[in-house]
C-alpha positions as CSV (number, residue, x, y, z in Angstrom):
1,M,87.2,226.4,18.8
2,R,88.4,222.6,17.6
3,D,90.8,221.8,15.4
4,K,89.4,218.2,14.1
5,L,87.3,215.4,16.0
6,R,90.0,212.7,16.7
7,A,89.9,209.8,14.9
8,T,91.2,207.5,17.0
9,V,87.5,208.8,19.6
10,L,85.1,208.2,16.4
11,A,86.0,204.9,16.1
12,F,84.2,204.1,19.2
13,L,80.7,205.8,17.6
14,S,78.3,203.1,17.6
15,V,77.1,203.3,13.7
16,M,73.7,202.6,14.6
17,A,69.9,203.7,13.7
18,V,67.8,205.5,16.8
19,L,64.2,204.3,17.5
20,A,62.7,206.0,20.9
21,V,59.3,207.2,22.2
22,S,59.5,208.9,25.9
23,T,62.5,206.9,26.4
24,P,65.6,207.3,29.7
25,A,68.2,207.4,26.9
26,T,71.6,208.1,28.9
27,A,73.6,206.8,32.5
28,H,73.5,210.2,33.2
29,G,70.1,211.3,33.4
30,A,68.8,212.2,29.7
31,Y,65.2,212.1,28.8
32,F,64.3,212.3,24.8
33,S,61.6,211.4,22.8
34,S,60.9,211.4,18.6
35,R,58.0,212.1,17.1
36,Q,56.5,213.3,13.5
37,L,54.6,216.5,14.4
38,T,54.9,217.0,10.5
39,P,54.1,215.0,8.1
40,G,57.5,213.8,7.2
41,I,59.7,215.4,9.9
42,T,60.7,213.4,12.9
43,T,61.4,216.0,15.7
44,R,64.0,214.7,18.5
45,V,64.2,215.9,22.1
46,V,66.5,215.6,24.2
47,W,66.8,216.8,27.9
48,D,70.2,216.4,29.3
49,T,73.5,217.3,31.6
50,A,77.1,217.8,31.1
51,R,79.4,218.3,33.5
52,V,82.4,220.6,33.2
53,A,85.4,221.6,35.1
54,C,86.6,225.6,35.0
55,Y,90.0,226.4,37.1
56,R,90.8,230.2,38.0
57,L,94.8,230.1,37.8
58,P,96.2,230.7,41.6
59,D,97.6,234.0,40.4
60,A,97.5,236.7,37.9
61,V,99.7,236.9,35.0
62,D,102.0,239.4,35.8
63,H,104.7,238.6,32.9
64,L,105.1,238.0,29.4
65,G,106.2,234.2,29.0
66,P,105.1,231.2,27.7
67,L,102.1,229.7,29.7
68,H,101.1,225.6,29.3
69,V,98.1,223.7,30.3
70,E,97.7,220.0,30.1
71,L,94.5,218.1,30.4
72,A,95.1,214.3,30.8
73,F,92.4,211.7,30.7
74,K,91.3,208.3,31.0
75,P,90.4,206.2,28.7
76,A,92.7,207.5,26.1
77,S,89.8,207.3,23.4
78,A,87.9,209.7,25.0
79,D,86.5,212.9,23.2
80,M,87.8,215.7,25.7
81,D,88.7,219.5,25.0
82,L,90.6,221.8,26.4
83,Y,90.4,225.7,26.6
84,L,92.0,229.1,28.0
85,L,89.5,231.6,29.1
86,D,90.2,235.2,29.7
87,A,88.8,237.1,33.2
88,Q,85.4,237.8,31.3
89,G,85.3,233.9,30.3
90,R,86.4,234.7,26.7
91,Q,88.7,232.1,25.2
92,V,91.5,232.9,24.3
93,G,93.5,234.3,21.6
94,G,93.5,237.4,19.1
95,L,94.6,240.7,20.8
96,L,95.6,237.8,23.7
97,G,98.3,236.4,21.5
98,E,97.8,233.2,19.3
99,Q,96.8,229.9,20.4
100,G,99.5,227.3,20.2
101,T,97.6,224.1,20.0
102,L,94.8,221.9,21.0
103,G,96.4,218.7,20.8
104,S,94.8,215.7,19.6
105,L,97.5,213.4,21.5
106,L,96.2,210.2,23.1
107,G,95.3,210.3,26.3
108,R,96.1,214.4,26.4
109,E,94.9,217.5,24.7
110,V,97.0,220.8,25.5
111,V,97.3,223.9,25.0
112,D,100.4,226.8,24.5
113,F,100.0,230.2,24.9
114,R,102.3,233.1,24.2
115,V,101.8,235.8,27.1
116,D,102.9,238.9,25.2
117,Q,101.6,241.7,26.6
118,I,99.7,242.3,30.1
119,G,96.7,244.3,31.0
120,D,95.1,245.4,34.2
121,P,97.9,248.5,35.4
122,G,96.5,247.5,38.9
123,T,98.8,249.7,41.1
124,P,101.6,252.5,40.0
125,D,105.0,252.9,39.2
126,P,107.3,251.0,40.5
127,L,105.9,248.1,42.0
128,P,104.7,245.0,39.3
129,L,101.1,245.3,37.0
130,A,98.7,243.7,38.9
131,G,98.2,241.0,35.8
132,D,95.8,239.9,34.3
133,T,93.0,236.6,35.0
134,Y,93.1,233.7,33.4
135,Y,90.7,230.4,33.6
136,V,91.4,226.8,32.3
137,L,87.8,224.7,31.1
138,A,88.1,221.2,30.2
139,V,84.6,219.5,28.7
140,A,84.2,216.2,27.6
141,F,82.7,215.8,24.0
142,T,81.3,212.6,24.2
143,D,80.5,210.4,27.3
144,T,82.7,209.6,30.4
145,A,86.2,210.6,31.6
146,K,88.4,211.0,34.5
147,V,90.9,214.4,34.0
148,R,93.4,216.0,35.8
149,I,94.5,219.4,34.9
150,T,97.9,220.6,34.9
151,G,100.3,223.3,33.9
152,Y,102.4,226.4,34.5
153,Y,102.2,230.4,34.0
154,P,105.1,233.1,34.4
155,Q,105.5,235.3,37.6
156,I,107.4,238.0,38.1
157,D,110.1,237.4,41.1
158,L,110.7,241.1,42.5
159,G,113.9,240.0,44.0
160,A,115.6,240.2,40.1
161,G,113.3,242.7,39.2
162,G,109.9,244.1,38.5
163,A,109.8,244.7,34.4
164,V,107.0,242.8,32.7
165,D,109.2,241.5,29.8
166,G,112.5,241.1,31.9
167,A,114.4,238.1,30.4
168,D,115.8,236.9,33.7
169,N,113.0,238.4,36.6
170,Y,110.2,235.5,36.4
171,S,109.6,232.0,37.0
172,L,107.4,229.8,35.9
173,K,105.1,228.5,38.6
174,P,103.1,224.8,38.4
175,F,99.7,224.5,38.8
176,S,97.0,221.7,38.9
177,F,93.5,220.4,39.6
178,P,92.5,218.8,41.2
179,R,95.5,219.2,43.8
180,D,96.3,215.9,44.9
181,P,98.3,214.1,42.5
182,S,96.4,210.8,43.0
183,S,93.1,212.6,42.5
184,W,90.4,213.1,39.2
185,L,87.5,214.5,38.1
186,T,84.9,212.8,36.0
187,L,83.4,214.7,33.3
188,T,80.5,213.8,31.0
189,G,79.5,214.9,27.8
190,P,77.0,214.0,25.1
191,S,76.4,210.0,24.7
192,S,78.6,209.0,21.4
193,G,75.1,206.8,20.7
194,A,71.2,207.4,21.2
195,P,70.1,209.6,21.4
196,Y,72.5,211.5,20.0
197,L,73.5,209.5,16.9
198,F,70.2,210.1,14.6
199,R,68.9,208.6,11.2
200,P,67.7,210.9,8.1
201,T,65.7,208.5,5.8
202,S,64.7,211.1,3.1
203,V,65.6,214.2,1.3
204,G,64.7,217.9,3.2
205,Q,66.3,219.8,5.5
206,G,66.8,219.7,9.2
207,T,67.5,221.4,12.7
208,C,69.5,221.4,15.7
209,R,68.6,224.0,18.0
210,L,70.1,223.9,21.5
211,E,68.9,225.7,24.9
212,W,70.1,226.5,28.4
213,P,69.5,227.0,31.0
214,A,67.1,223.9,31.8
215,D,65.8,222.2,34.6
216,V,66.1,218.3,33.5
217,E,64.0,216.9,36.1
218,A,61.1,219.0,35.1
219,R,62.1,218.9,31.4
220,Q,61.8,222.9,31.7
221,I,63.9,225.8,30.4
222,V,64.1,228.7,32.8
223,Y,65.2,231.3,31.0
224,D,63.5,234.6,31.9
225,P,62.9,236.5,28.9
226,Y,62.4,239.5,30.7
227,G,65.3,239.5,33.4
228,S,68.9,239.3,32.1
229,P,69.6,236.3,31.5
230,Q,73.2,234.8,32.5
231,P,75.6,234.2,29.4
232,A,77.2,231.2,28.8
233,R,79.9,229.9,25.8
234,M,77.7,226.8,23.8
235,G,78.8,225.1,21.1
236,Q,76.5,222.7,18.5
237,Y,78.1,220.2,16.4
238,L,77.4,217.8,13.5
239,Y,79.0,214.4,12.3
240,A,77.5,213.0,9.4
241,G,78.8,209.7,7.0
242,P,81.6,207.0,8.0
243,S,84.0,209.4,8.0
244,W,82.1,212.0,10.2
245,I,82.1,215.2,8.1
246,P,81.5,218.0,10.1
247,V,77.9,219.4,8.9
248,V,77.6,222.0,11.2
249,E,80.4,223.6,13.7
250,N,78.5,226.6,15.8
251,E,79.5,228.4,18.8
252,G,77.7,230.9,20.5
253,A,78.9,234.6,21.9
254,W,79.1,234.7,25.9
255,A,75.6,235.9,25.3
256,P,74.0,234.5,22.3
257,P,71.1,236.7,21.4
258,A,66.9,235.7,22.2
259,Q,65.5,234.0,19.2
260,D,62.0,234.8,18.9
261,G,61.3,233.7,22.8
262,W,63.9,231.5,23.1
263,W,67.7,231.9,24.1
264,G,70.7,229.8,22.2
265,L,71.7,228.4,19.3
266,L,70.1,227.4,16.0
267,D,71.3,225.5,13.1
268,G,70.1,224.0,9.7
269,F,71.3,221.3,7.7
270,A,70.7,219.7,4.3
271,V,70.1,216.1,3.8
272,G,70.1,214.6,-0.2
273,P,72.0,214.8,-3.0
274,G,75.1,216.6,-2.9
275,A,74.6,217.6,0.8
276,L,76.9,216.4,3.3
277,A,74.1,214.5,5.1
278,Q,72.7,211.7,3.2
279,P,69.2,209.3,3.7
280,Q,70.2,206.1,5.9
281,V,73.2,207.3,6.9
282,D,74.1,208.0,10.4
283,V,75.0,211.9,11.8
284,H,75.8,212.3,14.8
285,Y,75.1,215.3,17.1
286,V,77.3,217.0,19.8
287,P,76.0,219.8,22.0
288,N,78.8,222.0,24.1
289,L,77.3,224.0,26.9
290,Y,81.0,224.9,28.5
291,A,81.3,227.7,30.4
292,V,78.2,230.1,32.5
293,A,78.9,233.4,33.4
294,S,78.8,233.6,37.6
295,D,76.7,236.9,38.0
296,P,73.5,237.3,35.9
297,V,73.4,241.2,36.5
298,L,76.6,242.0,35.4
299,G,75.9,239.0,33.1
300,A,79.1,239.4,30.4
301,A,81.3,241.4,32.4
302,A,81.5,238.9,35.5
303,P,83.9,235.9,35.6
304,P,82.7,232.4,34.5
305,Q,81.5,230.0,37.6
306,T,84.7,227.8,38.6
307,G,85.0,224.3,40.0
308,L,82.9,220.9,38.9
309,L,79.9,222.6,37.5
310,T,76.9,220.4,36.0
311,R,74.8,222.1,33.2
312,G,71.4,221.1,31.9
313,F,70.4,222.0,28.4
314,K,67.6,221.0,25.9
315,A,68.2,219.8,22.2
316,T,65.7,219.9,19.9
317,L,66.5,218.3,16.5
318,T,64.1,217.8,13.6
319,Y,65.6,215.6,10.6
320,P,63.6,214.1,7.1
321,E,62.0,210.7,7.4
322,N,59.4,210.1,5.3
323,L,58.8,206.6,6.2
324,R,58.8,206.0,10.0
325,I,58.0,202.7,12.2
326,F,56.5,204.4,15.0
327,S,55.7,200.9,17.5
328,V,55.7,197.4,17.4
329,T,53.2,195.9,19.5
330,R,52.5,191.9,20.7
331,S,49.3,190.4,19.6
332,G,49.3,186.7,20.8
333,D,52.5,185.5,18.8
334,E,52.9,187.9,16.1
335,R,53.5,191.6,15.8
336,V,52.3,194.6,15.2
337,V,54.4,196.7,13.0
338,S,52.9,200.5,12.7
339,G,54.1,203.7,11.3
340,T,53.1,206.5,8.6
341,F,54.3,207.5,5.0
342,A,54.7,210.7,4.2
343,L,56.0,212.0,0.6
344,G,56.5,216.3,0.3
345,G,55.0,216.9,3.2
346,S,51.8,215.5,3.3
347,Y,51.2,212.4,4.2
348,V,50.3,209.9,1.5
349,G,47.0,207.0,1.3
350,G,46.9,204.3,-0.9
351,A,51.1,203.7,-1.0
352,R,52.0,200.6,-0.8
353,V,54.6,199.6,2.4
354,T,56.7,196.6,2.6
355,L,57.5,195.1,5.4
356,Q,61.2,193.1,5.4
357,R,62.9,191.0,7.1
358,K,67.2,190.4,7.7
359,T,67.9,187.2,6.4
360,N,71.8,185.9,5.8
361,A,70.7,186.5,2.6
362,G,69.8,190.2,3.0
363,W,66.6,191.8,3.1
364,V,63.7,189.6,2.2
365,S,59.9,191.2,2.0
366,V,57.4,189.4,4.1
367,K,54.3,191.8,4.5
368,S,52.9,194.4,2.1
369,V,49.8,196.7,3.3
370,L,48.4,200.2,2.0
371,T,48.5,203.0,3.7
372,G,45.0,204.6,5.1
373,P,43.9,208.0,4.3
374,T,46.1,209.8,6.8
375,G,48.9,207.7,5.9
376,T,49.1,205.1,8.5
377,W,50.2,201.7,8.2
378,A,50.1,198.5,9.8
379,A,51.4,194.9,10.0
380,K,51.4,191.6,11.5
381,I,54.7,189.1,11.3
382,R,55.2,186.1,13.4
383,V,58.6,186.8,15.3
384,T,59.9,183.6,17.0
385,T,63.4,185.1,17.3
386,T,65.4,188.1,17.5
387,T,65.1,189.7,14.0
388,K,65.5,193.1,12.5
389,V,63.2,194.4,10.3
390,R,62.5,197.5,8.3
391,A,59.7,198.6,5.7
392,R,59.9,200.0,2.4
393,A,57.6,202.1,0.1
394,P,57.9,204.1,-3.5
395,G,59.3,207.7,-3.0
396,D,59.9,210.9,-5.0
397,P,62.4,209.6,-8.0
398,S,62.7,213.8,-8.9
399,T,64.4,214.0,-4.9
400,G,67.0,211.0,-6.1
401,L,65.1,209.0,-3.7
402,P,62.8,206.4,-5.8
403,L,62.7,204.3,-2.8
404,E,61.9,205.2,0.8
405,Y,63.0,202.9,3.7
406,S,62.3,203.7,7.1
407,V,65.2,203.0,10.2
408,V,65.9,199.3,10.6
409,R,63.9,198.2,14.7
410,T,65.3,195.3,16.7
411,I,62.4,193.0,17.6
412,R,63.1,190.4,20.2
413,G,61.6,187.3,20.3
């Protein structure tokens, strides 16, 4: 679906680690929590909404020729995608013709499509064919942007003839959404920072899971496994490292299959030597729910919903984090930094954990403690100004990670 992730956008993604417990995350209604349900594996659950624009071309396309769509957006650094869909909401391509270009232009996304066949016979000769219906879809891959959709498509000129392939009997009909040339639509996507930016700290395996539909305020999935679920098209992506290399690129079918009691996408990824995702390196998760069938009874045979639409979803991420800071509390003039330590899927007792503070000269060790029988630890430090801290512990050299570090936590003075 995506030709590449634009460097102009990625430069704006914060290189930061995220620690959160049941915290509102973004400006457009997301909630998330990060907990360890399994020793050494952090589970982050994100409830969020995305706003997309789906526009049906005013007329059925009844003549062969060029179909051109442009998406203008601001700010120009926004990460946007543009799609051309058929009458059943499938992305145009394959037998319907070759996709032209998915542009990576500053402030603009372009789809050029060559209509090389007309379906839906509709009416008998000598009348023209009823033509084919197309939909245009715009999606924000990160944050919020203002957008306008414009373009043109071929239409038969009955005064010049009715042949669908006649060279001189058609015109290019323009369209725009919204119609008012001074108006813009507002689309929202996942945040470019928390909670979609996270940092695995250890070697191991991770997963990303995307579920729909969700009531975000109630934090409930409203999928009915016993009824006819309303089909949707969705995707999820992971990008890792300073150059944002794709780790996971997956797009669900119009009706992704039920997966052991839930419905959506599930992908795994490795963290460690030789893997695209590395310990102590940021990973950016991008969920994408971009088209939903208009009729749950008809399902995949129904056309997509149109208009400016808000979708609720649940994303669940798991990733290795052996050494974890889970809280910072105040005790008089001191702060108590608490956490857990695990290796090999089990919490480790009697291990030495060292708390470090960031200074102009680098990281300085300020306190060492031993973990309790269940792998928990706590260390007190005096904080007078805003400072950054992290924890360090001995790792497992056999995994290529002789030292374990927690993510960095900022403590306010």
